[in-house]
C-alpha positions in Angstrom: -37.3 83.1 33.2 -39.4 80.4 31.4 -40.3 78.3 34.6 -41.7 81.8 36.1 -44.6 81.8 33.7 -45.3 78.0 34.0 -48.6 77.1 35.4 -49.0 74.9 38.7 -49.3 71.9 36.7 -46.5 72.4 34.1 -43.3 71.1 34.3 -40.2 72.5 32.3 -38.1 69.5 31.8 -34.7 68.9 29.4 -35.2 65.6 28.2 -34.9 64.5 24.7 -38.3 63.3 23.8 -41.5 63.0 25.6 -41.9 59.4 26.3 -45.4 59.2 24.8 -45.3 61.3 21.8 -47.8 59.5 19.0 -49.0 57.0 21.7 -53.0 57.8 22.8 -53.5 61.4 24.3 -50.1 63.0 24.7 -50.6 66.6 24.6 -53.8 68.9 26.0 -56.4 69.7 23.6 -54.9 67.4 20.9 -56.8 66.6 17.9 -57.8 63.8 16.0 -54.7 62.5 13.5 -54.7 62.6 9.7 -54.4 66.0 9.7 -54.0 68.1 6.7 -50.5 69.1 7.8 -48.7 65.8 9.1 -50.9 63.3 7.3 -49.9 60.9 10.5 -51.7 58.5 12.2 -49.7 58.8 15.1 -49.5 63.0 15.7 -52.3 65.3 15.5 -51.3 68.6 13.8 -50.9 70.2 17.5 -48.0 68.9 17.8 -46.6 71.1 14.9 -45.1 74.4 15.4 -47.1 75.6 12.7 -44.4 78.4 11.4 -43.2 77.8 8.2 -39.7 76.7 8.7 -41.2 73.6 10.5 -43.9 73.2 8.0 -42.0 73.5 4.8 -39.0 71.4 6.2 -41.6 68.6 6.6 -43.4 68.7 3.4 -40.0 69.1 1.8 -38.6 65.6 3.5 -42.1 64.1 2.2 -42.2 65.5 -1.1 -38.6 64.5 -2.1 -39.2 61.2 -0.5 -42.7 60.8 -2.8 -44.0 58.7 0.2 -44.2 58.5 4.2 -40.7 58.1 5.5 -41.5 55.1 7.7 -38.9 54.2 10.3 -39.1 50.7 12.1 -37.6 51.0 15.8 -36.9 47.7 17.6 -39.2 46.8 20.7 -37.7 45.4 23.9 -38.4 42.5 24.7 -39.6 41.9 28.6 -40.5 38.7 30.5 -44.3 39.5 29.3 -44.2 41.2 25.9 -46.7 40.1 23.0 -44.2 38.2 20.9 -43.9 38.2 17.9 -44.8 42.2 18.4 -46.9 43.7 15.5 -47.5 47.4 15.6 -51.4 47.7 15.1 -51.1 51.4 15.2 -50.6 52.0 11.6 -53.3 50.8 9.2 -50.9 48.0 7.0 -52.7 49.2 3.7 -51.2 52.8 4.4 -47.6 51.4 4.0 -45.3 51.5 1.0 -43.1 48.5 2.0 -40.2 49.7 -0.4 -39.9 52.7 2.2 -39.8 51.4 5.6 -36.2 51.8 7.2 -34.8 50.4 10.3 -31.9 51.8 11.8 -29.9 48.9 12.6 -27.0 46.6 11.3 -26.9 46.4 7.3 -25.5 42.9 7.4 -29.1 42.0 8.3 -30.5 43.4 4.7 -32.3 41.2 2.2 -30.3 39.2 -0.6 -32.2 41.0 -3.3 -31.9 44.3 -1.7 -27.8 43.7 -1.4 -28.3 43.0 -5.1 -30.0 45.8 -5.8 -27.5 48.3 -4.6 -24.3 46.1 -5.7 -26.0 47.0 -9.2 -25.9 50.2 -9.0 -22.3 50.6 -7.2 -21.2 48.5 -9.8 -22.9 50.7 -12.4 -21.6 54.2 -10.3 -18.0 52.9 -10.5 -18.2 52.1 -14.0 -19.1 55.4 -14.7 -16.9 57.4 -12.6 -13.7 58.6 -14.5 -10.5 59.7 -12.6 -9.1 61.8 -15.5 -11.0 65.2 -15.8 -13.1 65.4 -19.2 -15.4 67.9 -21.0 -18.2 66.8 -19.4 -17.3 66.6 -16.3 -18.9 69.9 -14.9 -22.3 68.4 -15.7 -22.0 64.8 -14.6 -21.6 63.5 -11.0 -18.8 61.1 -9.8 -18.6 58.6 -6.9 -15.0 58.0 -4.7 -13.4 54.9 -5.6 -11.5 54.5 -2.4 -13.2 51.8 -0.4 -11.4 48.8 0.8 -14.8 46.9 1.8 -17.1 45.5 -0.3 -19.5 47.5 -2.4 -22.6 46.5 -0.8 -21.5 47.5 2.6 -23.0 50.7 3.7 -22.0 50.4 7.5 -23.8 49.1 10.3 -25.6 52.4 11.3 -26.5 52.7 7.4 -30.6 53.6 7.1 -31.2 51.9 4.2 -31.2 48.8 6.2 -33.7 46.1 5.8 -35.4 47.3 2.6 -38.6 44.9 2.4 -39.8 44.8 -1.8 -43.1 43.7 -1.0 -46.0 43.3 1.7 -45.4 40.2 1.8 -42.2 40.6 3.3 -42.2 41.6 6.9 -39.0 41.6 8.3 -38.8 45.6 8.1 -41.4 45.5 10.4 -40.9 42.5 12.5 -40.9 43.4 16.6 -41.3 47.0 15.6 -42.8 49.9 16.5 -43.6 52.2 13.5 -42.8 56.1 12.9 -44.5 57.9 10.2 -43.8 61.4 10.6 -40.5 63.4 10.1 -41.7 65.4 13.5 -40.3 62.3 15.3 -37.1 63.6 14.0 -37.6 67.5 13.5 -38.5 69.0 17.2 -38.0 65.9 19.0 -34.6 63.6 19.8 -32.8 66.8 21.5 -29.7 67.2 20.8 -26.9 68.8 23.1 -25.3 70.4 20.1 -21.4 72.0 21.1 -19.9 74.8 18.7 -16.4 75.1 18.3 -14.9 78.2 17.7 -11.4 77.8 15.6 -8.7 79.8 14.7 -8.5 79.1 11.0 -9.6 76.7 8.2 -6.7 74.4 9.3 -7.7 74.2 12.8 -11.2 73.7 12.1 -10.2 70.8 9.7 -8.4 69.4 12.5 -11.0 69.3 15.0 -13.4 68.3 12.5 -11.7 64.9 11.6 -10.5 64.8 15.1 -13.9 65.0 17.1 -15.7 62.8 14.5 -14.4 59.3 16.2 -15.0 60.7 19.2 -18.8 61.2 18.8 -20.0 57.8 19.2 -18.4 57.7 22.8 -20.1 60.6 23.5 -23.6 59.3 22.5 -22.8 56.2 24.7 -22.4 58.7 27.6 -25.0 60.7 27.1 -27.7 57.9 25.7 -31.1 59.4 27.2 -34.1 57.9 25.0 -34.8 54.1 25.8 -38.8 54.8 25.2 -40.8 55.4 22.2 -44.0 56.0 21.6 -44.6 54.5 25.3 -42.9 51.0 24.7 -39.3 50.2 25.9 -37.1 49.8 23.4 -34.2 48.1 21.6 -31.6 51.3 22.4 -30.7 53.8 24.7 -30.1 56.7 22.3 -32.0 58.1 19.1 -29.9 58.8 17.0 -30.1 56.5 14.1 -33.9 57.0 14.5 -33.6 60.5 14.2 -31.1 60.0 11.1 -34.1 57.7 9.7 -37.0 59.6 10.4 -36.1 62.6 8.3 -34.6 60.8 5.6 -35.7 62.2 2.3 -34.0 60.4 0.2 -35.7 59.5 -3.0 -36.4 55.5 -4.6 -33.6 56.6 -7.2 -31.2 58.2 -4.6 -31.9 54.7 -2.4 -30.6 52.4 -5.4 -34.8 50.9 -5.9 -35.2 52.9 -9.3 -32.9 53.5 -12.2 -31.1 57.2 -12.0 -32.9 59.7 -14.4 -33.4 63.0 -12.1 -31.2 62.1 -8.9 -27.8 62.9 -8.9 -26.6 60.1 -7.7 -27.2 57.2 -5.1 -27.1 58.4 -1.5 -25.7 55.9 1.0 -26.7 57.8 3.9 -29.6 60.1 5.1 -28.2 63.4 5.1 -28.6 63.4 8.9 -26.0 60.8 10.3 -22.2 60.4 10.7 -20.0 61.9 8.2 -18.7 60.5 4.6 -15.5 61.9 4.6 -12.8 63.4 6.3 -11.1 66.7 5.5 -7.8 66.0 5.9 -5.2 68.6 6.5 -5.4 71.7 4.2 -2.1 72.6 1.4 0.9 73.3 2.9 0.4 71.5 6.4 2.8 68.9 7.3 0.9 67.4 9.4 0.7 63.2 7.9 -1.5 61.6 10.5 -4.5 61.6 7.8 -4.1 58.8 5.7 -6.5 58.4 2.4 -7.4 54.9 3.4 -9.4 56.5 6.5 -12.1 57.4 3.6 -13.3 54.0 3.2 -16.9 54.4 2.4 -18.9 55.5 -0.6 -20.3 58.6 -1.0 -21.4 60.5 -4.1 -20.3 64.3 -5.2 -21.3 66.9 -7.8 -18.5 67.1 -10.6 -19.6 70.4 -11.5 -19.6 71.9 -7.8 -16.1 70.0 -7.2 -14.5 71.4 -10.6 -15.9 74.7 -9.8 -13.8 74.8 -6.3 -11.0 73.3 -7.9 -10.6 75.6 -10.5 -10.6 78.2 -7.7 -8.3 76.9 -5.5 -9.6 74.7 -3.2 -7.8 71.2 -2.5 -9.1 68.2 -3.4 -10.5 66.8 -0.3 -12.4 70.2 1.0 -13.5 70.0 -2.7 -14.9 66.8 -2.8 -16.6 67.8 0.7 -18.5 70.5 -0.6 -19.3 68.8 -3.7 -20.6 66.2 -2.0 -23.0 68.2 -0.1 -24.4 69.7 -3.2 -25.9 66.4 -4.0 -28.7 67.1 -1.8 -30.7 70.2 -2.3 -32.1 72.3 -0.3 -35.7 71.9 1.3 -36.9 75.7 1.0 -35.8 79.0 1.0 -37.8 82.5 2.4 -38.8 85.3 -0.1 -36.7 87.7 1.9 -33.5 85.5 1.2 -34.1 85.1 -2.5 -34.9 88.7 -2.8 -31.8 89.3 -1.2 -29.6 87.5 -3.4 -30.7 89.0 -6.3 -30.9 92.6 -4.6 -34.8 93.3 -5.7 -37.7 94.1 -3.6 -41.3 93.8 -4.3 -42.1 97.1 -3.0 -41.3 100.3 -4.8 -38.0 102.4 -3.4 -37.7 100.2 -1.0 -33.9 100.2 -0.2 -33.6 99.0 2.9 -32.8 95.1 1.4 -29.2 94.8 0.6 -27.8 92.3 -1.6 -27.1 88.9 0.1 -23.4 87.7 -0.7 -25.1 83.9 -0.4 -24.0 83.3 3.3 -27.3 83.1 4.4 -28.4 80.7 1.8 -25.4 78.2 2.3 -25.8 78.7 6.2 -29.6 77.3 5.5 -28.1 75.1 2.8 -25.9 73.3 5.7 -28.8 73.2 8.3 -30.4 70.6 5.8 -27.0 68.5 6.1 -26.6 67.5 9.9 -23.8 65.2 10.5 -22.2 63.8 13.8 -19.7 66.9 13.4 -20.6 70.1 11.1 -18.1 72.3 9.8 -19.2 76.1 9.1 -17.6 78.8 7.3 -17.0 82.4 8.6 -20.2 84.6 8.8 -18.6 88.1 7.7 -21.6 90.0 8.6 -21.7 88.6 12.3 -17.7 88.9 12.6 -17.4 84.8 13.7 -14.8 82.5 12.4 -14.9 79.2 11.7 -16.9 76.5 13.4 -16.8 73.0 14.4 -20.3 72.0 15.9 -20.6 68.7 17.6 -23.5 67.2 17.2 -23.9 63.2 18.8 -24.5 64.4 21.9 -28.2 64.0 23.6 -29.3 66.3 26.2 -29.1 65.7 30.0 -31.3 66.1 32.2 -29.9 68.5 35.0 -27.6 72.1 34.0 -24.7 70.2 35.8 -24.7 67.0 33.4 -24.9 68.9 30.2 -22.2 71.6 31.4 -19.8 68.6 32.1 -20.4 67.2 29.0 -19.9 70.7 27.3 -16.9 71.2 29.6 -15.6 68.1 28.0 -16.1 68.8 24.4 -14.1 72.5 24.8 -11.2 70.9 26.6 -10.8 68.1 24.1 -11.0 70.5 21.2 -8.2 72.9 23.2 -6.1 69.3 23.8 -6.5 68.3 20.4 -4.9 71.6 19.0 -2.3 71.5 21.5 -1.3 68.3 21.9 -1.6 67.2 18.4 -3.8 64.1 19.2 -4.2 61.6 16.3 -8.0 60.1 16.9 -8.0 58.7 13.2 -10.3 55.6 12.5 -11.1 54.3 9.1 -15.0 56.0 8.5 -16.3 52.3 8.8 -15.0 51.6 12.1 -16.2 54.8 13.0 -19.7 53.8 11.4 -19.5 50.8 13.8 -18.7 52.5 16.7 -22.1 54.3 15.9 -24.0 51.9 15.7 -22.9 50.4 19.1 -23.0 53.1 20.9 -26.9 53.1 20.9 -27.2 49.7 21.8 -28.8 48.9 25.6 -25.9 49.9 28.5 -23.2 50.4 25.8 -20.9 51.9 28.0 -20.7 48.8 30.3 -21.6 46.0 27.9 -19.9 47.2 24.1 -16.7 47.8 22.8 -15.2 50.3 20.5 -12.5 50.6 17.9 -10.2 52.9 18.7 -6.9 54.4 18.2 -4.3 52.8 20.9 -1.5 55.2 20.5 -3.4 58.7 20.0 -0.1 60.5 20.1 1.9 58.8 16.9 1.5 59.8 13.5 1.6 63.2 13.2 4.9 63.1 11.6 4.2 59.9 9.2 7.0 57.8 11.1 7.7 58.2 15.0 5.3 56.3 17.8 5.2 59.9 19.3 5.0 62.7 18.0 3.1 64.8 20.1 4.0 67.3 22.7 3.0 65.2 26.0 5.0 62.1 26.8 3.7 58.6 27.4 4.3 56.6 31.0 7.8 55.8 31.9 9.2 58.7 29.7 8.7 61.6 32.6 5.3 62.4 32.1 3.3 64.1 35.1 0.3 62.0 34.6 -0.6 58.3 35.5 -3.1 55.8 33.7 -6.1 55.2 35.9 -6.6 51.3 35.6 -10.0 50.2 34.9 -12.2 48.6 37.6 -13.6 46.1 34.8 -11.0 45.2 32.2 -7.3 45.2 33.9 -8.2 41.4 35.2 -10.5 40.4 32.6 -9.2 38.4 29.9 -12.6 36.9 29.2 -13.5 39.1 26.7 -11.7 39.0 23.4 -10.6 42.3 21.7 -10.6 42.1 18.1 -7.2 44.6 16.6 -6.3 46.4 13.7 -2.2 46.8 12.2 -0.7 44.5 14.2 -0.2 40.6 15.9 -0.3 42.1 18.9 -3.1 43.8 21.2 -0.1 46.7 22.5 1.0 47.1 19.5 -2.0 47.6 16.9 -2.9 50.6 15.5 -7.2 50.1 16.3 -8.1 48.1 19.4 -11.3 47.1 20.8 -11.8 48.7 24.0 -14.6 49.3 26.5 -15.7 53.3 26.9 -14.0 53.2 30.3 -10.6 52.1 28.8 -11.1 54.6 26.4 -11.7 57.7 28.8 -10.1 56.6 32.3 -7.1 54.9 30.2 -5.8 51.2 30.4 -2.4 49.8 31.6 -3.5 46.5 30.3 -3.5 47.7 26.7 -1.3 50.8 27.4 -3.8 53.2 26.6 -3.6 56.7 27.9 -7.4 57.9 28.7 -8.8 60.6 26.9 -9.4 62.1 30.2 -6.1 61.7 31.9 -4.7 64.1 28.8 -7.4 66.3 29.7 -6.5 66.8 32.7 -2.9 67.3 32.0 -3.7 70.3 29.8 -5.8 71.4 32.7 -3.0 71.8 35.1 -1.0 73.8 32.9 -3.7 76.4 32.1 -2.7 78.2 35.0 -6.6 79.2 36.2 -7.8 80.6 39.1 -7.9 77.7 42.3 -11.9 77.6 42.2 -12.3 77.5 38.7 -10.2 74.6 38.0 -11.8 72.6 41.0 -15.3 73.4 39.6 -13.9 72.1 35.9 -12.3 69.3 37.7 -15.6 68.4 39.6 -17.5 68.4 36.1 -14.8 66.3 34.4 -15.1 64.0 37.3 -19.0 63.2 36.3 -17.8 62.3 33.0 -15.3 60.0 34.8 -17.8 58.1 36.7 -20.3 57.5 34.2 -17.4 56.2 31.9 -16.8 53.7 35.0 -20.0 52.8 35.1 -20.2 54.2 38.8 -22.7 56.3 37.8 -25.4 55.6 35.0 -26.8 57.4 31.7 -30.5 58.6 31.8 -31.4 55.9 29.8 -30.1 53.5 32.4 -31.9 55.4 34.9 -35.3 55.8 33.3 -35.3 52.1 32.2 -34.8 51.1 35.7 -37.6 53.3 36.8 -40.4 51.6 34.2 -39.0 48.3 35.0 -39.0 49.0 39.1 -42.6 50.8 38.9 -45.4 48.8 40.8 -47.8 49.5 37.4 -45.2 48.0 35.1 -46.2 44.5 33.8 -43.0 43.6 32.3 -44.7 43.7 28.5 -42.5 46.6 27.6 -45.7 49.5 27.4 -44.9 52.7 29.5 -48.4 53.6 30.9 -49.1 56.9 31.6 -49.1 56.7 35.4 -45.8 55.2 35.1 -44.8 58.4 32.9 -46.4 60.8 34.9 -44.5 59.6 37.8 -41.4 59.3 36.3 -41.4 62.8 34.7 -42.0 64.0 38.4 -39.5 62.6 39.9 -37.3 63.7 36.7 -38.3 67.3 37.5 -37.9 66.8 41.7 -34.1 65.8 40.8 -33.9 68.7 38.2 -34.8 70.7 40.9 -33.0 69.2 43.9 -36.1 67.8 45.8 -34.7 64.5 45.0 -31.4 62.6 45.4 -30.3 60.5 42.5 -26.9 59.3 43.4 -26.9 56.6 41.1 -27.1 59.4 38.1 -25.4 61.9 39.5 -22.9 61.2 42.5 
């Protein structure tokens, strides 16, 4: 219907971000930069949908931060790229270098920043009490179950490389700068998959088990190799988006003493989860272990004890209390009046008193993670929901449908076969960082649980409802074309001296999805196909689902490339490309026209779709 309303010179594309956004002239009727709404040197106010939710959220981010949250994105270095690269589009004098963040490895940060954060972490630890005291209801706490160094926030932390003065240029060296939250809000398209759960226990299980697989799906759906008209040193936009909308103040970043903030925040409110929920009370699932929650996070003691006093268990109370260390960016007047049951118009009885669900939904919308948990909506009649947020939107309906099918069937397999995909949060964060690198599907190794059926009863090696190879199972492991005979790549493994008995091991995405006989890994897709054969679907329906899953299998094996790889190859092979990392308007135009033709079936792309 939308396409029917387009002009002859317009196209409607399903892409994560317009490649030239913030570079030169990128929209019709583009006004000057530095407008009164965005205050951006790169974006015109004409880019902004000027309805209150967008304007209020963007203003809320900048107001909380106290300055523009500049984000640095590393430029891809080609043969003729000007090096060292300097971004001249943002006036240096306008930049506050205390607030330049870079979505890269936290290990690269300066010693001074690490020392500052270590001191803050020590102060937090000393002020945290394990026993309930009289002032617990008014103070804030932080978790104390980390097995890692206090200064290590994980590889995808957005508190990376915080320059302390304009003379320290590590934060911006060879990087593009993004200077507006609009580069994250309404940009960086996400394929959101909402999954229904029968009850809270099922929702907690889905939340925990989908989180470790989210990085794998990020790599498989990578679709953003171009930012601001440059090829960049990443294929996915996830960490960039999380950094651009990062609203933490100097106090929350550990750069200033805590006076008004509720505590130091280790991650942006958009990012990977901070803690697993674990099983609920009375659940005999022993797969979860407290050691998996091995990263620091701050929680609100008042909210925590309010929930505990009303019968909520420790892990869920801590999860919600952590949410309440953030604040909401805005609330509509209508919602506030509904909460109090009042109206500005005399005799207006149409406004019913709110039960708070709309407020809480808005609050959750300001805390987006790779996996999100949503409570039932009694007015809409919906139950518990878990939303998977780490996938990037794909070019064609077939691709989007394939990954939605994969996610939905995986959720059913997790419940039916009681899969155990738990990883320590720190390893999950490392996976998220690796998943966004160039060519991650082929070039990166990811930590993964070797035996996804073990540990549910706390003892057995195979406590799920499906048997492993050699024990009468009706499925087979598909050998990995690249890795079965390749012994040149060293693999880290954790939990045992030997890879084939270790608890976690580094695997390629091909081995994780399609299985590996060498490492005795089942393969997630093999388990899904086994489950699919037990569903007794109509033949045509089952074959359609299998064709969709075949696309996922081929992309995981590298036989089909990601959209990011396709776009990068198109640019680098275009006759106008000068091998300097710059995506010229002519290149961008030809690329988008070709992508539109692929989506509408006028051009084939066997390397992308098969």
